[in-house]
GUBA-276711 format. One line per field, with one value per residue: residue number from 1; x, y, z of N, C-alpha, C, O in turn; chain; residue in three letters. Coordinates in nm, 3 decimals. Example, Ala and Ser with C-alpha at 12.3 -4.5 7.8 and 13.67 -1.06 7.14 Angstrom:
2
resi = (1, 2)
n.east = (1.319, 1.285)
n.north = (-0.569, -0.225)
n.up = (0.780, 0.708)
ca.east = (1.230, 1.367)
ca.north = (-0.450, -0.106)
ca.up = (0.780, 0.714)
c.east = (1.320, 1.290)
c.north = (-0.330, 0.003)
c.up = (0.780, 0.787)
o.east = (1.424, 1.341)
o.north = (-0.332, 0.114)
o.up = (0.846, 0.804)
chain = (A, A)
resn = (ALA, SER)
//
This chain:
87
resi = (1, 2, 3, 4, 5, 6, 7, 8, 9, 10, 11, 12, 13, 14, 15, 16, 17, 18, 19, 20, 21, 22, 23, 24, 25, 26, 27, 28, 29, 30, 31, 32, 33, 34, 35, 36, 37, 38, 39, 40, 41, 42, 43, 44, 45, 46, 47, 48, 49, 50, 51, 52, 53, 54, 55, 56, 57, 58, 59, 60, 61, 62, 63, 64, 65, 66, 67, 68, 69, 70, 71, 72, 73, 74, 75, 76, 77, 78, 79, 80, 81, 82, 83, 84, 85, 86, 87)
n.east = (8.783, 8.973, 9.323, 9.416, 9.637, 9.687, 9.536, 9.659, 9.594, 9.737, 9.691, 9.912, 9.998, 10.213, 10.464, 10.380, 10.146, 9.931, 10.003, 9.911, 9.981, 10.072, 10.248, 10.021, 9.872, 9.902, 9.829, 9.860, 9.881, 9.730, 9.568, 9.238, 9.096, 9.062, 9.317, 9.216, 9.016, 9.161, 9.297, 9.079, 8.977, 9.196, 9.199, 8.959, 9.018, 9.227, 9.084, 8.958, 9.026, 8.938, 8.670, 8.574, 8.610, 8.434, 8.188, 8.171, 8.153, 7.913, 7.732, 7.753, 7.657, 7.392, 7.295, 7.339, 7.194, 6.950, 6.854, 6.613, 6.637, 6.596, 6.590, 6.722, 6.923, 7.090, 7.159, 7.301, 7.518, 7.631, 7.693, 7.892, 8.091, 8.140, 8.237, 8.474, 8.612, 8.653, 8.868)
n.north = (12.074, 11.792, 11.709, 11.528, 11.319, 11.441, 11.321, 11.180, 10.848, 10.524, 10.177, 9.918, 9.595, 9.383, 9.137, 9.028, 9.157, 9.447, 9.774, 10.106, 10.387, 10.735, 10.615, 10.553, 10.332, 9.987, 9.655, 9.336, 9.014, 8.701, 8.709, 8.679, 8.718, 8.653, 8.693, 8.838, 8.990, 9.164, 9.308, 9.428, 9.587, 9.756, 9.889, 10.031, 10.199, 10.343, 10.485, 10.678, 10.970, 11.056, 10.979, 11.139, 11.393, 11.373, 11.345, 11.595, 11.761, 11.668, 11.733, 12.015, 12.068, 11.975, 12.153, 12.407, 12.395, 12.328, 12.066, 11.814, 11.605, 11.349, 11.430, 11.239, 11.139, 11.365, 11.394, 11.158, 11.196, 11.425, 11.315, 11.127, 11.300, 11.444, 11.236, 11.174, 11.406, 11.419, 11.468)
n.up = (11.446, 11.352, 11.367, 11.174, 10.977, 10.657, 10.352, 10.041, 10.161, 10.157, 10.126, 10.174, 10.105, 10.271, 10.359, 10.620, 10.685, 10.657, 10.571, 10.633, 10.467, 10.474, 10.733, 10.904, 11.009, 11.110, 11.035, 11.137, 10.986, 11.079, 11.298, 11.439, 11.207, 10.853, 10.600, 10.376, 10.492, 10.654, 10.455, 10.322, 10.533, 10.572, 10.326, 10.348, 10.566, 10.448, 10.261, 10.407, 10.426, 10.172, 10.176, 10.387, 10.276, 10.057, 10.191, 10.320, 10.096, 9.982, 10.186, 10.185, 9.925, 9.948, 10.140, 10.018, 9.775, 9.863, 9.854, 9.864, 10.099, 10.340, 10.689, 10.829, 10.661, 10.632, 10.901, 10.940, 10.767, 10.891, 11.140, 11.071, 10.976, 11.211, 11.373, 11.242, 11.289, 11.559, 11.824)
ca.east = (8.835, 9.087, 9.449, 9.462, 9.732, 9.613, 9.547, 9.601, 9.647, 9.745, 9.709, 10.010, 10.014, 10.351, 10.472, 10.308, 10.032, 9.897, 10.045, 9.844, 10.082, 10.202, 10.261, 9.892, 9.835, 9.958, 9.748, 9.932, 9.804, 9.745, 9.473, 9.111, 9.035, 9.143, 9.401, 9.132, 8.945, 9.258, 9.321, 8.957, 8.975, 9.302, 9.153, 8.857, 9.089, 9.301, 8.987, 8.896, 9.032, 8.854, 8.531, 8.542, 8.599, 8.310, 8.075, 8.164, 8.104, 7.771, 7.657, 7.749, 7.568, 7.255, 7.258, 7.338, 7.090, 6.826, 6.811, 6.514, 6.675, 6.540, 6.676, 6.803, 7.042, 7.178, 7.210, 7.402, 7.636, 7.692, 7.748, 8.017, 8.187, 8.176, 8.318, 8.607, 8.676, 8.665, 9.009)
ca.north = (11.990, 11.715, 11.733, 11.400, 11.324, 11.460, 11.217, 11.047, 10.734, 10.407, 10.049, 9.835, 9.462, 9.337, 8.996, 8.984, 9.241, 9.559, 9.903, 10.222, 10.493, 10.748, 10.580, 10.571, 10.215, 9.858, 9.540, 9.213, 8.894, 8.596, 8.722, 8.606, 8.745, 8.609, 8.794, 8.921, 9.086, 9.268, 9.392, 9.508, 9.688, 9.854, 9.972, 10.121, 10.301, 10.428, 10.571, 10.771, 11.112, 11.080, 10.967, 11.259, 11.504, 11.354, 11.376, 11.740, 11.818, 11.632, 11.813, 12.152, 12.068, 11.962, 12.278, 12.520, 12.380, 12.292, 11.936, 11.756, 11.479, 11.336, 11.476, 11.125, 11.133, 11.475, 11.362, 11.053, 11.262, 11.509, 11.226, 11.072, 11.410, 11.470, 11.124, 11.188, 11.526, 11.412, 11.446)
ca.up = (11.341, 11.396, 11.299, 11.119, 10.867, 10.533, 10.250, 10.028, 10.234, 10.069, 10.192, 10.105, 10.162, 10.278, 10.398, 10.740, 10.718, 10.570, 10.626, 10.574, 10.460, 10.537, 10.876, 10.971, 11.087, 11.070, 11.075, 11.110, 10.954, 11.178, 11.409, 11.423, 11.077, 10.739, 10.532, 10.290, 10.578, 10.691, 10.338, 10.302, 10.639, 10.543, 10.214, 10.401, 10.643, 10.353, 10.190, 10.502, 10.390, 10.054, 10.220, 10.464, 10.180, 9.981, 10.279, 10.339, 9.970, 9.969, 10.284, 10.135, 9.810, 9.998, 10.209, 9.925, 9.673, 9.932, 9.804, 9.955, 10.158, 10.474, 10.798, 10.872, 10.576, 10.673, 11.036, 10.924, 10.710, 10.993, 11.242, 11.020, 10.976, 11.352, 11.421, 11.183, 11.342, 11.704, 11.862)
c.east = (8.959, 9.211, 9.503, 9.562, 9.654, 9.636, 9.634, 9.672, 9.643, 9.767, 9.805, 10.024, 10.162, 10.349, 10.379, 10.189, 10.006, 9.936, 9.966, 9.944, 10.017, 10.196, 10.133, 9.862, 9.903, 9.864, 9.822, 9.839, 9.822, 9.653, 9.347, 9.048, 9.123, 9.216, 9.315, 9.056, 9.038, 9.284, 9.200, 8.948, 9.079, 9.262, 9.047, 8.922, 9.162, 9.209, 8.930, 8.908, 8.943, 8.706, 8.487, 8.523, 8.469, 8.187, 8.060, 8.109, 7.955, 7.686, 7.644, 7.654, 7.422, 7.208, 7.247, 7.219, 6.958, 6.767, 6.722, 6.556, 6.612, 6.641, 6.767, 6.931, 7.140, 7.238, 7.318, 7.530, 7.707, 7.756, 7.883, 8.127, 8.234, 8.268, 8.461, 8.684, 8.690, 8.810, 9.027)
c.north = (11.918, 11.750, 11.603, 11.423, 11.340, 11.344, 11.263, 10.946, 10.614, 10.283, 9.965, 9.702, 9.425, 9.196, 8.955, 9.071, 9.348, 9.687, 10.012, 10.337, 10.624, 10.725, 10.603, 10.454, 10.091, 9.750, 9.414, 9.099, 8.795, 8.610, 8.644, 8.623, 8.692, 8.726, 8.890, 9.026, 9.198, 9.364, 9.482, 9.618, 9.796, 9.945, 10.072, 10.234, 10.397, 10.524, 10.681, 10.919, 11.146, 11.075, 11.091, 11.379, 11.494, 11.386, 11.526, 11.808, 11.789, 11.715, 11.958, 12.163, 12.064, 12.092, 12.396, 12.512, 12.333, 12.162, 11.871, 11.614, 11.470, 11.387, 11.364, 11.115, 11.244, 11.448, 11.255, 11.109, 11.343, 11.424, 11.168, 11.179, 11.439, 11.361, 11.135, 11.307, 11.526, 11.383, 11.323)
c.up = (11.393, 11.315, 11.242, 11.006, 10.737, 10.436, 10.136, 10.117, 10.141, 10.154, 10.109, 10.178, 10.156, 10.338, 10.512, 10.777, 10.614, 10.643, 10.554, 10.582, 10.427, 10.688, 10.956, 11.063, 11.029, 11.121, 11.035, 11.077, 11.069, 11.297, 11.375, 11.285, 10.965, 10.674, 10.449, 10.370, 10.620, 10.575, 10.312, 10.408, 10.614, 10.429, 10.259, 10.482, 10.549, 10.278, 10.279, 10.464, 10.271, 10.091, 10.298, 10.372, 10.100, 10.065, 10.300, 10.212, 9.951, 10.063, 10.235, 10.016, 9.855, 10.062, 10.112, 9.830, 9.731, 9.878, 9.909, 9.995, 10.295, 10.576, 10.845, 10.791, 10.616, 10.811, 11.028, 10.867, 10.817, 11.103, 11.198, 11.016, 11.118, 11.405, 11.368, 11.242, 11.494, 11.741, 11.949)
o.east = (9.039, 9.203, 9.621, 9.569, 9.564, 9.740, 9.679, 9.791, 9.555, 9.851, 9.784, 10.056, 10.226, 10.242, 10.307, 10.136, 10.052, 9.905, 9.955, 9.985, 9.916, 10.144, 10.136, 9.831, 9.953, 9.823, 9.844, 9.730, 9.917, 9.660, 9.350, 8.956, 9.245, 9.179, 9.338, 9.034, 8.998, 9.292, 9.217, 8.913, 9.052, 9.288, 9.047, 8.885, 9.159, 9.252, 8.860, 8.807, 8.880, 8.626, 8.376, 8.429, 8.402, 8.092, 7.948, 8.029, 7.880, 7.579, 7.536, 7.577, 7.339, 7.095, 7.154, 7.151, 6.865, 6.646, 6.753, 6.515, 6.578, 6.762, 6.876, 7.037, 7.259, 7.356, 7.417, 7.639, 7.829, 7.863, 7.977, 8.242, 8.353, 8.366, 8.557, 8.807, 8.736, 8.868, 9.139)
o.north = (11.975, 11.814, 11.571, 11.531, 11.261, 11.279, 11.377, 10.956, 10.605, 10.282, 9.943, 9.698, 9.433, 9.143, 8.857, 9.060, 9.340, 9.706, 10.011, 10.378, 10.627, 10.808, 10.665, 10.473, 10.090, 9.753, 9.387, 9.088, 8.804, 8.528, 8.553, 8.549, 8.687, 8.842, 9.011, 9.137, 9.314, 9.485, 9.601, 9.732, 9.915, 10.065, 10.187, 10.350, 10.519, 10.631, 10.770, 10.989, 11.252, 11.155, 11.142, 11.457, 11.595, 11.446, 11.578, 11.901, 11.877, 11.763, 12.016, 12.259, 12.141, 12.135, 12.476, 12.612, 12.302, 12.150, 11.872, 11.517, 11.571, 11.387, 11.389, 11.086, 11.218, 11.476, 11.261, 11.075, 11.333, 11.459, 11.161, 11.151, 11.457, 11.390, 11.109, 11.306, 11.625, 11.285, 11.291)
o.up = (11.468, 11.210, 11.259, 10.949, 10.709, 10.438, 10.137, 10.145, 10.056, 10.244, 9.990, 10.297, 10.051, 10.365, 10.499, 10.888, 10.500, 10.760, 10.432, 10.690, 10.357, 10.762, 11.062, 11.180, 10.917, 11.237, 10.917, 11.135, 11.146, 11.389, 11.292, 11.250, 10.979, 10.692, 10.451, 10.323, 10.622, 10.593, 10.283, 10.375, 10.633, 10.434, 10.213, 10.468, 10.569, 10.237, 10.229, 10.468, 10.268, 10.043, 10.279, 10.390, 10.077, 10.015, 10.298, 10.221, 9.908, 10.024, 10.242, 10.008, 9.806, 10.041, 10.124, 9.807, 9.657, 9.857, 10.028, 9.933, 10.357, 10.552, 10.895, 10.847, 10.631, 10.834, 11.101, 10.913, 10.833, 11.153, 11.277, 11.049, 11.143, 11.475, 11.441, 11.245, 11.551, 11.694, 11.989)
chain = (A, A, A, A, A, A, A, A, A, A, A, A, A, A, A, A, A, A, A, A, A, A, A, A, A, A, A, A, A, A, A, A, A, A, A, A, A, A, A, A, A, A, A, A, A, A, A, A, A, A, A, A, A, A, A, A, A, A, A, A, A, A, A, A, A, A, A, A, A, A, A, A, A, A, A, A, A, A, A, A, A, A, A, A, A, A, A)
resn = (MET, SER, ASN, HIS, THR, PRO, GLY, PRO, TRP, VAL, ALA, LYS, THR, ILE, ASP, HIS, GLY, VAL, ARG, ILE, GLU, PRO, SER, ILE, ALA, TRP, MET, GLY, PHE, GLY, SER, ALA, HIS, PRO, ARG, GLU, THR, HIS, VAL, ALA, ASN, ALA, ASN, LEU, ILE, ALA, ALA, ALA, PRO, ASP, LEU, LEU, SER, ALA, LEU, LYS, ALA, ALA, LYS, ALA, PHE, ILE, GLU, ILE, TYR, LYS, VAL, ASP, PHE, SER, ASP, THR, ILE, LEU, ALA, THR, ILE, GLN, SER, ALA, ILE, ASN, LYS, ALA, ASN, THR, PRO)
//
């Protein structure tokens, strides 16, 4: 398991970019992407701890209650969890 900064993370738009707090990342405006794209990307990054938690809960539910999902869905969930936990 990785030692990432625990959530919640919040994307805050400031004058020249978007900051993901607490001190996670900074994306400055003015690159190849429009401002709206930077804000959308920052919001996705800020949601990462919640998304990881939701995936872990969904995986546990599927395994505990033997929900009939395709192996592809479980593999995708596990892949995303692994990617988030890779140091």
